NUVEX-267634 format. One line per 10 residues: number of its first residue (from 1); their letters; for each residue x, y, z of N, C-alpha, C. Coordinates in nm, 2 decimals, padded with zeros to 4 digits. Each point is the difference from the previous one (the first is absolute). Layout:
% NUVEX-267634
NUM> A> X:Y:Z:X:Y:Z:X:Y:Z ~ ...
END
This chain:
% NUVEX-267634
1> XXXXXXXXXX> -00.26:00.65:-02.22:-00.06:00.07:00.11:00.09:00.00:00.12 ~ 00.02:00.12:00.07:00.09:00.02:00.11:-00.05:-00.09:00.12 ~ 00.10:-00.04:00.07:-00.05:-00.09:00.12:-00.08:00.07:00.11 ~ 00.02:00.13:00.01:-00.09:00.08:00.10:-00.14:00.00:-00.05 ~ -00.01:00.02:-00.14:-00.15:-00.01:-00.06:-00.05:-00.13:00.03 ~ 00.08:-00.12:-00.01:-00.06:-00.13:00.03:-00.04:00.00:00.15 ~ 00.09:00.04:00.08:-00.03:00.00:00.15:-00.14:00.06:00.02 ~ -00.03:00.12:-00.07:-00.12:00.08:00.03:-00.12:-00.08:-00.06 ~ 00.02:-00.07:-00.11:-00.10:-00.09:-00.06:-00.04:-00.11:00.10 ~ 00.11:-00.06:00.07:-00.04:-00.10:00.10:-00.07:00.07:00.12
11> XXXXXXXXXX> 00.03:00.12:00.04:-00.08:00.06:00.11:-00.14:00.03:-00.05 ~ -00.02:00.03:-00.13:-00.15:00.02:-00.05:-00.06:-00.13:00.01 ~ 00.06:-00.12:-00.03:-00.05:-00.13:00.01:-00.03:-00.03:00.14 ~ 00.09:00.03:00.09:-00.04:-00.02:00.14:-00.12:00.07:00.05 ~ -00.02:00.12:-00.05:-00.12:00.08:00.04:-00.13:-00.08:-00.03 ~ 00.01:-00.06:-00.12:-00.12:-00.08:-00.04:-00.02:-00.12:00.06 ~ 00.09:-00.05:00.09:00.01:-00.12:00.07:-00.04:00.01:00.14 ~ -00.03:00.12:00.06:-00.01:00.02:00.14:-00.12:-00.07:00.06 ~ -00.11:-00.03:-00.09:-00.11:-00.07:00.07:00.01:-00.15:-00.03 ~ 00.12:-00.04:-00.04:00.02:-00.16:-00.02:00.13:-00.03:00.06
21> XXXXXXXXXX> 00.05:-00.11:-00.03:00.13:-00.05:00.04:00.11:00.07:-00.08 ~ 00.09:00.07:00.04:00.10:00.06:-00.07:00.11:-00.10:-00.05 ~ 00.01:-00.01:-00.13:00.09:-00.11:-00.06:00.13:00.07:-00.02 ~ 00.10:-00.01:00.10:00.13:00.06:00.00:00.08:-00.04:-00.13 ~ -00.02:-00.13:-00.04:00.08:-00.05:-00.12:-00.05:00.06:-00.13 ~ -00.14:00.03:00.00:-00.04:00.07:-00.13:00.05:00.15:00.00 ~ 00.00:00.06:00.12:00.05:00.14:00.00:00.16:-00.01:-00.05 ~ 00.07:-00.09:00.06:00.13:00.00:-00.03:00.03:-00.03:-00.16 ~ -00.09:-00.08:-00.05:00.02:-00.03:-00.15:-00.03:00.14:-00.08 ~ -00.10:00.08:00.05:-00.03:00.12:-00.07:00.13:00.10:00.00
31> XXXXXXXXXX> 00.07:-00.01:00.13:00.12:00.09:00.02:00.12:-00.07:-00.06 ~ -00.01:-00.12:-00.06:00.11:-00.07:-00.06:00.11:-00.03:00.09 ~ -00.04:-00.05:00.12:00.11:-00.04:00.09:-00.06:-00.11:00.10 ~ 00.07:-00.05:00.09:-00.05:-00.10:00.08:-00.08:00.06:00.13 ~ -00.07:-00.09:00.06:-00.08:00.05:00.12:00.08:00.07:00.10 ~ 00.12:-00.07:00.03:00.08:00.06:00.10:00.06:00.14:-00.04 ~ 00.04:00.02:-00.13:00.06:00.12:-00.04:-00.12:00.11:-00.01 ~ -00.11:-00.05:-00.04:-00.11:00.10:-00.01:-00.04:00.06:00.14 ~ -00.01:-00.09:00.11:-00.02:00.05:00.13:00.11:00.08:00.05 ~ 00.12:-00.03:-00.03:00.12:00.08:00.04:00.01:00.13:-00.05
41> XXXXXXXXXX> -00.03:00.01:-00.14:00.01:00.13:-00.07:-00.11:00.08:00.05 ~ -00.13:-00.05:00.01:-00.11:00.08:00.05:00.02:00.06:00.15 ~ 00.06:-00.08:00.07:00.03:00.04:00.15:00.09:00.13:00.00 ~ 00.11:-00.01:-00.09:00.09:00.12:-00.01:-00.06:00.12:-00.06 ~ -00.07:-00.02:-00.12:-00.05:00.10:-00.07:-00.11:00.07:00.08 ~ -00.09:-00.08:00.06:-00.12:00.06:00.07:00.03:00.03:00.14 ~ 00.12:-00.04:00.06:00.04:00.02:00.14:-00.11:-00.06:00.09 ~ -00.05:-00.11:-00.05:-00.10:-00.07:00.08:00.00:-00.14:-00.05 ~ -00.02:-00.10:00.09:-00.02:-00.14:-00.05:-00.12:-00.03:-00.08 ~ 00.02:-00.08:-00.11:-00.11:-00.03:-00.08:-00.13:-00.05:00.08
51> XXXXXXXXXX> 00.02:-00.09:00.09:-00.12:-00.05:00.08:-00.07:00.11:00.09 ~ 00.08:00.09:00.04:-00.06:00.12:00.07:-00.07:00.08:-00.08 ~ 00.06:00.03:-00.14:-00.08:00.08:-00.09:-00.13:-00.05:-00.03 ~ -00.01:-00.14:-00.02:-00.13:-00.07:-00.03:-00.09:00.02:00.11 ~ 00.05:-00.02:00.12:-00.09:00.01:00.11:-00.07:00.15:00.01 ~ 00.09:00.10:-00.01:-00.05:00.13:00.01:-00.10:00.04:-00.12 ~ 00.03:-00.05:-00.12:-00.09:00.02:-00.10:-00.13:-00.06:00.01 ~ 00.00:-00.13:00.05:-00.13:-00.06:00.03:-00.08:00.07:00.11 ~ 00.07:00.04:00.11:-00.07:00.06:00.10:-00.05:00.14:-00.04 ~ 00.07:00.07:-00.09:-00.04:00.13:-00.05:-00.13:-00.03:-00.08
61> XXXXXXXXXX> -00.01:-00.10:-00.09:-00.11:-00.02:-00.07:-00.12:-00.06:00.09 ~ 00.04:-00.07:00.10:-00.10:-00.06:00.09:-00.07:00.12:00.07 ~ 00.07:00.12:00.04:-00.06:00.10:00.07:-00.11:00.07:-00.10 ~ 00.03:00.00:-00.13:-00.09:00.07:-00.09:-00.13:-00.09:-00.01 ~ 00.02:-00.13:00.00:-00.11:-00.11:-00.01:-00.09:00.02:00.12 ~ 00.06:00.01:00.12:-00.07:00.01:00.13:-00.08:00.13:-00.01 ~ 00.06:00.11:-00.04:-00.07:00.12:-00.01:-00.12:00.01:-00.09 ~ 00.02:-00.09:-00.11:-00.12:-00.02:-00.09:-00.11:-00.08:00.05 ~ 00.01:-00.06:00.12:-00.10:-00.07:00.06:00.02:-00.16:00.01 ~ 00.10:-00.05:-00.06:00.03:-00.14:00.01:00.01:-00.06:00.14
71> XXXXXXXXXX> -00.03:-00.12:00.03:00.00:-00.06:00.13:00.15:-00.04:00.02 ~ 00.04:00.00:00.13:00.14:-00.03:00.03:00.03:-00.15:-00.05 ~ -00.08:-00.09:00.02:00.03:-00.13:-00.04:00.01:-00.02:-00.15 ~ -00.08:00.09:-00.09:00.01:-00.02:-00.13:00.14:00.07:-00.05 ~ 00.03:00.11:00.06:00.13:00.07:-00.04:00.12:-00.10:00.04 ~ -00.01:-00.06:00.11:00.11:-00.09:00.04:00.01:-00.12:-00.10 ~ -00.11:-00.05:-00.04:00.01:-00.11:-00.10:00.06:00.06:-00.13 ~ -00.04:00.12:-00.04:00.04:00.06:-00.13:00.15:00.02:-00.01 ~ 00.07:00.02:00.12:00.14:00.02:00.00:00.07:-00.11:00.05 ~ -00.06:-00.12:00.00:00.07:-00.13:00.01:00.02:-00.04:00.16
81> XXXXXXXXXX> -00.07:00.06:00.09:00.02:-00.04:00.14:-00.11:-00.11:00.04 ~ 00.06:-00.10:00.07:-00.08:-00.11:00.02:-00.11:00.02:00.11 ~ 00.03:00.10:00.09:-00.10:00.04:00.11:-00.01:00.14:00.01 ~ -00.10:00.06:00.05:-00.02:00.15:00.04:00.10:00.03:00.10 ~ 00.03:-00.09:00.09:00.10:00.03:00.10:00.14:00.04:-00.06 ~ 00.05:-00.08:-00.09:00.14:00.01:-00.06:-00.01:00.14:-00.08 ~ -00.11:00.02:-00.07:-00.02:00.12:-00.07:00.00:00.13:00.09 ~ -00.06:-00.01:00.11:-00.01:00.11:00.09:00.14:00.03:00.06 ~ 00.07:-00.10:00.03:00.14:00.02:00.04:00.09:00.09:-00.10 ~ -00.02:-00.06:-00.12:00.08:00.07:-00.12:-00.05:00.14:-00.02
91> XXXXXXXXXX> -00.13:00.02:00.00:-00.06:00.13:-00.02:00.05:00.10:00.11 ~ -00.01:-00.05:00.12:00.03:00.09:00.12:00.14:00.04:-00.01 ~ 00.09:-00.09:-00.04:00.15:00.03:00.00:00.03:00.10:-00.10 ~ -00.09:00.01:-00.11:00.03:00.10:-00.10:-00.07:00.14:00.03 ~ -00.12:-00.01:00.04:-00.08:00.12:00.02:-00.01:00.05:00.15 ~ 00.03:-00.08:00.10:-00.02:00.04:00.13:-00.12:-00.02:00.06 ~ -00.10:-00.04:-00.07:-00.15:-00.02:00.05:-00.05:-00.12:-00.07 ~ -00.09:-00.07:00.07:-00.06:-00.12:-00.05:-00.09:00.03:-00.11 ~ -00.02:-00.11:-00.10:-00.09:00.04:-00.11:-00.14:00.03:00.03 ~ -00.06:-00.05:00.11:-00.13:00.02:00.04:-00.02:00.15:00.01
101> XXXXXXXXXX> 00.08:00.08:00.06:00.00:00.14:00.03:00.00:00.07:-00.14 ~ 00.08:-00.05:-00.09:00.01:00.08:-00.13:-00.14:-00.01:-00.08 ~ -00.06:-00.13:00.01:-00.12:-00.01:-00.06:-00.11:00.07:00.06 ~ 00.00:00.04:00.13:-00.09:00.09:00.06:00.02:00.15:-00.03 ~ 00.12:00.02:-00.05:00.04:00.14:-00.04:00.05:00.09:00.10 ~ 00.05:00.12:-00.03:00.05:00.10:00.10:00.13:-00.02:00.05 ~ 00.09:-00.10:-00.06:00.13:-00.01:00.06:00.11:00.01:-00.13 ~ 00.12:00.05:00.03:00.08:00.02:-00.11:00.07:-00.14:-00.04 ~ 00.03:-00.02:-00.12:00.08:-00.11:-00.04:00.11:00.05:-00.09 ~ 00.10:-00.10:-00.03:00.12:00.04:-00.08:-00.02:-00.05:-00.14
111> XXXXXXXXXX> 00.04:00.08:-00.10:-00.01:-00.04:-00.14:00.14:-00.03:-00.05 ~ 00.03:-00.11:-00.06:00.13:-00.03:-00.06:-00.01:-00.02:-00.14 ~ 00.02:00.10:-00.08:-00.02:00.00:-00.15:00.10:-00.10:-00.07 ~ -00.05:-00.05:-00.12:00.10:-00.09:-00.07:00.13:00.07:-00.02 ~ 00.11:-00.07:00.00:00.13:00.04:00.00:00.05:00.01:-00.15 ~ 00.08:00.09:-00.04:00.06:00.01:-00.13:00.15:-00.01:00.03 ~ 00.07:-00.10:-00.04:00.14:-00.02:00.03:00.09:00.09:-00.09 ~ 00.10:00.06:00.06:00.09:00.08:-00.08:00.14:-00.03:00.07 ~ 00.11:00.01:-00.09:00.13:00.00:00.05:00.04:00.13:00.05 ~ 00.09:-00.01:00.12:00.04:00.13:00.05:00.14:00.03:-00.05
121> XXXXXXXXXX> 00.01:00.05:-00.12:00.12:00.03:-00.07:00.06:00.13:00.06 ~ 00.11:00.01:00.07:00.05:00.11:00.07:00.13:00.04:-00.08 ~ 00.09:-00.09:-00.01:00.12:00.04:-00.07:00.10:00.07:00.07 ~ -00.03:00.04:00.13:00.10:00.08:00.07:00.13:-00.09:00.04 ~ -00.03:-00.11:00.06:00.12:-00.09:00.04:00.00:-00.12:-00.11 ~ 00.12:-00.02:-00.06:00.02:-00.11:-00.10:-00.03:-00.13:00.07 ~ -00.05:-00.10:-00.10:-00.01:-00.14:00.04:00.09:-00.06:-00.08 ~ 00.12:-00.05:00.04:00.10:-00.07:-00.10:-00.03:-00.15:00.00 ~ 00.01:-00.05:-00.12:-00.04:-00.15:-00.01:00.09:-00.05:-00.11 ~ 00.01:-00.13:-00.01:00.07:-00.07:-00.11:-00.11:-00.11:-00.05
131> XXXXXXXXXX> 00.02:-00.05:-00.12:-00.08:-00.11:-00.05:00.09:-00.12:00.01 ~ -00.06:-00.11:00.05:00.07:-00.12:00.02:-00.08:-00.12:-00.06 ~ 00.06:-00.06:-00.10:-00.07:-00.12:-00.06:00.07:-00.12:00.04 ~ -00.07:-00.10:00.05:00.06:-00.12:00.05:-00.08:-00.12:-00.05 ~ 00.07:-00.11:-00.03:-00.06:-00.13:-00.03:-00.06:-00.05:00.14 ~ -00.07:-00.12:-00.02:-00.06:-00.06:00.12:00.10:-00.03:00.11 ~ -00.02:00.01:00.12:00.09:-00.05:00.10:-00.08:-00.06:00.12 ~ 00.06:-00.07:00.07:-00.05:-00.08:00.12:00.04:00.07:00.13 ~ -00.09:00.00:00.10:00.02:00.06:00.13:-00.04:-00.11:00.10 ~ 00.09:00.01:00.11:-00.02:-00.11:00.11:-00.02:00.09:00.13
141> XXXXXXXXXX> -00.10:-00.05:00.09:-00.02:00.07:00.12:-00.12:-00.04:00.07 ~ -00.05:00.09:00.07:-00.13:-00.04:00.08:-00.11:00.11:-00.04 ~ -00.12:-00.04:00.02:-00.11:00.08:-00.03:-00.12:00.00:00.10 ~ -00.08:00.10:-00.02:-00.12:00.01:00.08:-00.12:00.04:-00.09 ~ -00.12:-00.04:00.04:-00.11:00.05:-00.09:-00.02:00.16:00.01 ~ -00.06:00.05:-00.11:-00.04:00.13:-00.01:-00.15:00.01:00.00 ~ -00.05:00.10:00.06:-00.14:00.03:00.00:-00.05:00.07:-00.14 ~ -00.11:-00.04:-00.05:-00.04:00.06:-00.12:-00.06:00.14:00.03 ~ -00.02:00.04:00.12:-00.02:00.14:00.03:00.13:00.06:00.03 ~ 00.04:00.09:-00.09:00.15:00.03:00.00:00.04:00.07:00.13
151> XXXXXXXXXX> -00.09:00.08:00.07:00.05:00.08:00.11:00.05:-00.09:00.11 ~ -00.06:-00.12:00.01:00.04:-00.09:00.11:00.15:-00.04:-00.01 ~ 00.06:00.00:-00.12:00.13:-00.05:-00.01:00.11:00.11:00.04 ~ -00.04:00.12:00.01:00.08:00.11:00.06:00.04:-00.04:00.15 ~ -00.08:-00.09:00.06:00.04:-00.03:00.14:00.07:-00.14:-00.01 ~ -00.05:-00.10:-00.08:00.04:-00.13:00.01:00.14:-00.02:-00.05 ~ 00.04:00.07:-00.12:00.12:-00.01:-00.06:00.12:00.04:00.09 ~ -00.01:00.12:00.07:00.11:00.04:00.10:00.01:-00.11:00.11 ~ -00.12:-00.05:00.05:00.02:-00.10:00.10:00.06:-00.13:-00.04 ~ -00.02:-00.03:-00.13:00.06:-00.12:-00.06:00.16:00.02:00.00
161> XXXXXXXXXX> 00.04:00.11:-00.04:00.15:00.03:00.00:00.05:00.00:00.14 ~ -00.08:00.06:00.10:00.06:00.01:00.14:00.01:-00.15:00.04 ~ -00.10:-00.09:-00.03:00.02:-00.15:00.05:00.12:-00.05:-00.07 ~ 00.03:00.02:-00.13:00.11:-00.06:-00.07:00.13:00.04:00.07 ~ 00.00:00.13:00.05:00.13:00.05:00.05:00.01:-00.07:00.14 ~ -00.10:-00.02:00.08:00.00:-00.07:00.13:00.05:-00.14:-00.01 ~ -00.05:-00.07:-00.11:00.03:-00.13:-00.02:00.13:-00.04:-00.06 ~ 00.08:00.10:-00.03:00.13:-00.01:-00.06:-00.01:-00.04:-00.15 ~ -00.10:00.04:-00.06:-00.02:-00.06:-00.14:00.08:00.08:-00.11 ~ 00.02:00.13:00.02:00.07:00.07:-00.10:00.14:-00.05:-00.03
171> XXXXXXXXXX> 00.09:-00.02:00.10:00.13:-00.06:-00.03:-00.01:-00.12:-00.08 ~ -00.09:-00.09:00.04:-00.01:-00.13:-00.07:-00.04:00.02:-00.13 ~ -00.08:00.10:-00.04:-00.05:00.03:-00.14:00.12:00.05:-00.07 ~ 00.07:00.10:00.06:00.12:00.06:-00.07:00.10:-00.10:-00.03 ~ 00.01:-00.11:00.07:00.10:-00.10:-00.03:-00.03:-00.08:-00.13 ~ -00.13:00.01:-00.04:-00.04:-00.08:-00.12:00.01:00.09:-00.13 ~ 00.01:00.12:00.01:-00.01:00.09:-00.11:00.14:-00.02:-00.08 ~ -00.04:-00.03:-00.13:00.11:-00.03:-00.10:-00.03:00.05:-00.14 ~ -00.10:00.09:-00.01:-00.04:00.05:-00.13:-00.06:00.14:00.02 ~ 00.00:00.08:-00.12:-00.07:00.12:00.01:-00.15:-00.01:00.00
181> XXXXXXXXXX> -00.07:00.10:00.06:00.05:00.13:00.05:00.06:-00.02:00.13 ~ 00.08:00.08:00.05:00.08:00.00:00.12:-00.10:00.03:00.12 ~ 00.04:-00.03:00.12:-00.08:00.04:00.11:-00.11:-00.09:00.04 ~ -00.06:00.03:00.11:-00.12:-00.08:00.05:-00.11:00.06:-00.08 ~ -00.10:-00.08:-00.04:-00.11:00.04:-00.08:-00.14:-00.01:00.08 ~ -00.08:00.10:-00.02:-00.14:-00.01:00.03:-00.08:-00.02:-00.12 ~ -00.08:-00.11:-00.01:-00.06:-00.04:-00.14:-00.15:-00.01:00.02 ~ -00.08:00.07:-00.07:-00.15:-00.02:00.01:-00.05:-00.08:-00.11 ~ -00.04:-00.12:00.03:-00.05:-00.10:-00.09:-00.16:00.01:00.01 ~ -00.05:00.06:-00.09:-00.16:00.03:00.01:-00.06:-00.03:-00.12
191> XXXXXXXXXX> -00.03:-00.12:-00.04:-00.07:-00.04:-00.12:-00.15:00.05:00.01 ~ -00.06:00.02:-00.11:-00.15:00.02:00.01:-00.07:-00.11:00.06 ~ 00.04:-00.13:-00.04:-00.06:-00.12:00.05:00.09:-00.07:00.09 ~ -00.03:-00.02:00.12:00.08:-00.08:00.10:00.05:00.10:00.11 ~ 00.07:-00.07:00.10:00.04:00.07:00.12:00.11:00.11:-00.03 ~ -00.02:00.11:00.07:00.11:00.11:00.00:00.10:-00.03:00.11 ~ 00.13:00.01:-00.02:00.10:-00.01:00.09:00.11:00.10:-00.02 ~ 00.07:00.03:00.11:00.11:00.09:00.01:00.11:-00.08:00.04 ~ 00.12:00.00:-00.08:00.12:-00.08:00.04:00.11:00.09:00.04 ~ 00.07:-00.04:00.09:00.14:00.05:00.04:00.09:-00.11:-00.06
201> XXXXXXXXXX> 00.09:00.05:-00.09:00.07:-00.11:-00.08:00.13:00.05:-00.06 ~ 00.08:-00.07:-00.06:00.12:00.03:-00.08:-00.01:-00.07:-00.12 ~ 00.07:00.05:-00.10:00.02:-00.06:-00.14:00.10:-00.11:00.02 ~ -00.04:-00.13:-00.04:00.09:-00.11:00.04:-00.02:-00.11:-00.10 ~ 00.09:-00.06:-00.04:-00.02:-00.14:-00.08:00.04:-00.12:00.09 ~ 00.02:00.02:00.14:00.04:-00.10:00.08:-00.14:-00.06:00.05 ~ 00.02:-00.14:00.05:-00.13:-00.07:00.05:-00.06:00.07:00.11 ~ -00.14:00.01:00.00:-00.07:00.07:00.09:-00.01:-00.07:00.14 ~ 00.01:-00.14:00.00:00.00:-00.06:00.13:-00.14:00.02:00.07 ~ 00.00:00.05:00.12:-00.13:00.01:00.07:-00.06:00.14:-00.04
211> XXXXXXXXXX> 00.06:00.07:-00.08:-00.05:00.14:-00.03:-00.08:-00.02:-00.12 ~ -00.07:00.11:-00.05:-00.09:00.01:-00.12:00.07:00.05:-00.11 ~ -00.03:-00.04:-00.12:00.06:00.05:-00.13:-00.11:00.05:-00.09 ~ 00.02:00.11:-00.06:-00.09:00.06:-00.10:00.07:00.04:-00.12 ~ -00.06:00.01:-00.12:00.05:00.04:-00.12:-00.05:00.15:-00.03 ~ 00.08:00.09:-00.03:-00.03:00.13:-00.04:00.01:00.00:-00.16 ~ -00.10:00.04:-00.07:00.01:00.00:-00.14:00.09:00.11:-00.06 ~ 00.03:-00.02:-00.13:00.08:00.10:-00.07:-00.09:00.13:00.00 ~ 00.07:00.11:00.01:-00.07:00.13:00.00:00.09:00.11:-00.02 ~ -00.06:00.12:-00.01:00.07:00.12:00.00:-00.05:00.08:00.11
221> XXXXXXXXXX> 00.10:00.06:00.09:-00.04:00.08:00.11:00.05:00.13:00.00 ~ -00.07:00.10:00.04:00.06:00.13:00.04:00.04:00.00:00.14 ~ 00.12:00.04:00.02:00.07:-00.02:00.14:00.03:00.13:00.06 ~ -00.04:00.02:00.12:00.01:00.13:00.07:00.08:-00.03:00.12 ~ 00.09:00.09:00.04:00.09:-00.03:00.12:-00.05:00.09:00.12 ~ 00.02:-00.05:00.12:-00.04:00.09:00.11:00.08:-00.05:00.12 ~ -00.02:00.07:00.12:00.05:-00.04:00.13:-00.09:00.05:00.11 ~ 00.02:-00.06:00.12:-00.09:00.04:00.11:-00.07:-00.12:00.05 ~ -00.12:00.03:00.08:-00.07:-00.10:00.06:-00.12:-00.04:-00.08 ~ -00.10:-00.08:00.05:-00.11:-00.03:-00.07:-00.08:00.11:-00.05
231> XXXXXXXXXX> -00.01:00.11:00.07:-00.08:00.10:-00.05:00.06:00.07:-00.13 ~ 00.14:00.00:00.00:00.06:00.06:-00.12:-00.02:-00.09:-00.13 ~ -00.02:-00.14:00.02:-00.03:-00.07:-00.12:-00.14:00.02:-00.04 ~ -00.09:00.01:00.10:-00.14:00.02:-00.04:-00.01:00.14:-00.08 ~ 00.08:00.11:00.05:00.00:00.12:-00.06:00.04:00.00:-00.15 ~ 00.11:-00.09:-00.01:00.06:-00.02:-00.14:-00.11:-00.05:-00.09 ~ -00.07:-00.12:00.05:-00.10:-00.07:-00.08:-00.11:00.10:-00.04 ~ -00.04:00.09:00.10:-00.10:00.09:-00.03:00.04:00.10:-00.11 ~ 00.12:00.05:00.01:00.06:00.08:-00.11:00.00:-00.06:-00.15 ~ 00.05:-00.13:00.01:00.01:-00.07:-00.12:-00.14:-00.01:-00.07
241> XXXXXXXXXX> -00.11:-00.04:00.08:-00.14:-00.02:-00.05:-00.07:00.13:-00.04 ~ 00.03:00.11:00.07:-00.07:00.11:-00.02:00.07:00.11:-00.08 ~ 00.12:-00.01:-00.01:00.08:00.11:-00.07:00.07:-00.05:-00.12 ~ 00.06:-00.12:00.01:00.09:-00.05:-00.12:-00.09:-00.08:-00.10 ~ -00.08:-00.10:00.05:-00.08:-00.09:-00.09:-00.09:00.07:-00.09 ~ -00.07:00.10:00.04:-00.10:00.06:-00.08:00.05:00.07:-00.13 ~ 00.12:00.04:00.00:00.07:00.07:-00.11:00.12:-00.07:-00.06 ~ 00.02:-00.13:00.05:00.13:-00.07:-00.05:-00.01:-00.06:-00.13 ~ -00.11:-00.02:-00.06:-00.02:-00.09:-00.12:00.00:-00.14:00.02 ~ -00.01:-00.04:00.14:00.00:-00.13:00.04:-00.14:-00.04:00.07
251> XXXXXXXXXX> -00.03:-00.12:00.01:-00.11:-00.06:00.07:00.05:-00.11:00.09 ~ -00.07:-00.04:00.10:00.04:-00.11:00.09:00.00:-00.12:-00.08 ~ 00.11:-00.08:00.03:00.02:-00.13:-00.07:-00.06:-00.11:00.09 ~ 00.02:-00.13:-00.04:-00.07:-00.10:00.06:00.10:-00.09:00.11 ~ 00.12:00.04:00.00:00.09:-00.06:00.10:-00.02:00.04:00.14 ~ 00.06:-00.07:00.10:-00.02:00.05:00.14:00.08:00.13:00.02 ~ -00.05:00.08:00.09:00.09:00.11:00.06:00.12:-00.06:00.08 ~ 00.11:00.07:-00.01:00.11:-00.03:00.07:00.05:00.10:00.10 ~ 00.03:-00.02:00.12:00.07:00.09:00.10:00.14:-00.06:00.01 ~ 00.10:00.06:-00.05:00.14:-00.05:00.01:00.07:00.07:00.11
261> XXXXXXXXXX> 00.03:-00.07:00.11:00.06:00.06:00.12:00.16:-00.02:-00.01 ~ 00.07:00.11:-00.04:00.14:-00.01:00.00:00.06:00.01:00.13 ~ -00.07:00.06:00.09:00.03:00.00:00.15:-00.13:-00.01:00.07 ~ -00.01:-00.11:00.07:-00.13:-00.04:00.05:-00.01:00.05:00.16 ~ 00.02:00.13:00.02:-00.02:00.05:00.13:-00.13:00.07:00.00 ~ -00.10:-00.05:00.09:-00.14:00.05:00.00:-00.01:00.16:00.03 ~ 00.11:00.05:00.07:00.00:00.14:00.03:00.08:00.08:-00.10 ~ 00.10:-00.06:-00.08:00.08:00.07:-00.08:00.04:-00.08:-00.12 ~ -00.11:-00.05:-00.07:00.02:-00.10:-00.11:00.05:00.08:-00.12 ~ 00.07:-00.07:-00.09:00.04:00.04:-00.14:-00.07:-00.10:-00.10
271> XXXXXXXXXX> -00.09:00.06:-00.08:-00.08:-00.09:-00.08:-00.02:00.05:-00.14 ~ -00.06:-00.09:-00.08:-00.05:00.03:-00.13:-00.14:-00.05:-00.02 ~ -00.09:00.08:-00.06:-00.13:-00.04:-00.04:-00.01:-00.03:-00.14 ~ -00.03:-00.13:-00.03:-00.01:-00.05:-00.14:-00.15:-00.01:-00.03 ~ -00.04:00.08:-00.10:-00.14:00.00:-00.05:-00.01:-00.06:-00.14 ~ -00.07:-00.11:-00.02:00.00:-00.06:-00.14:-00.08:00.10:-00.09 ~ 00.05:00.02:-00.12:-00.05:00.10:-00.09:-00.01:-00.06:-00.14 ~ -00.10:00.05:-00.08:00.00:-00.04:-00.14:-00.03:00.15:-00.07 ~ 00.03:00.01:-00.13:-00.03:00.12:-00.07:-00.15:00.03:-00.01 ~ -00.05:00.11:00.04:-00.14:00.03:00.00:-00.06:-00.04:-00.13
281> XX> -00.13:-00.07:00.01:-00.06:-00.05:-00.12:00.04:-00.12:-00.06 ~ 00.10:-00.07:00.06:00.05:-00.13:-00.04:-00.10:-00.11:00.06
END
């Protein structure tokens, strides 16, 4: 089964979970990837964070229930809201009107149909990559917690890098680097169970001292090169997930994503994006 088909099976399963608690771990197992990777792939393929898609689908179905005559308090409970007040805020954010007015009739609401994920295979501009297989290696550095709602991390990770620059951490880390891969690393450690963390680190066998040490497991990576600012890195990530991965014959592996900064200038970086991969169907 192709990984895009598995992603859509997970979306179908999500649709059946809208009136209960959404089990992201179960959806990720259906898609044969980690929770972190499932959320990330969904966001790029749908051009919408998974949490926002869930909210829109729930509020779309809630409008149908209200039009059918259900009470606001019952609809709120059906879609997992602890109070009618919280439900009303969410509903109004999506539809622009309070749920009480929808129940009374005569006001327009917005419908958000279930999504079908598709890769955007364009082929006009080539995506050059290489496959890199490495044994396990150790990284030393600093880390910060990641939010399990992926969209929040698009703000916190750049702030974390900015703080590391202000505090003079990057030269200190560079002095410890004595093993491949070269450069400063951005590493996402996101197990299904346990805390998610993002590390700014280097590959090193030297003592960590007051710094943190993490082990990166042996894996194969598809490596893509790029240059520019943070926006260029996000644009490359989007192309990899929407254009390359759907037709590559590979699926997401279980190792961390790596950002390898060969020149760590926030306005004019030179970097490599390492995506862990396995042969599709393995």
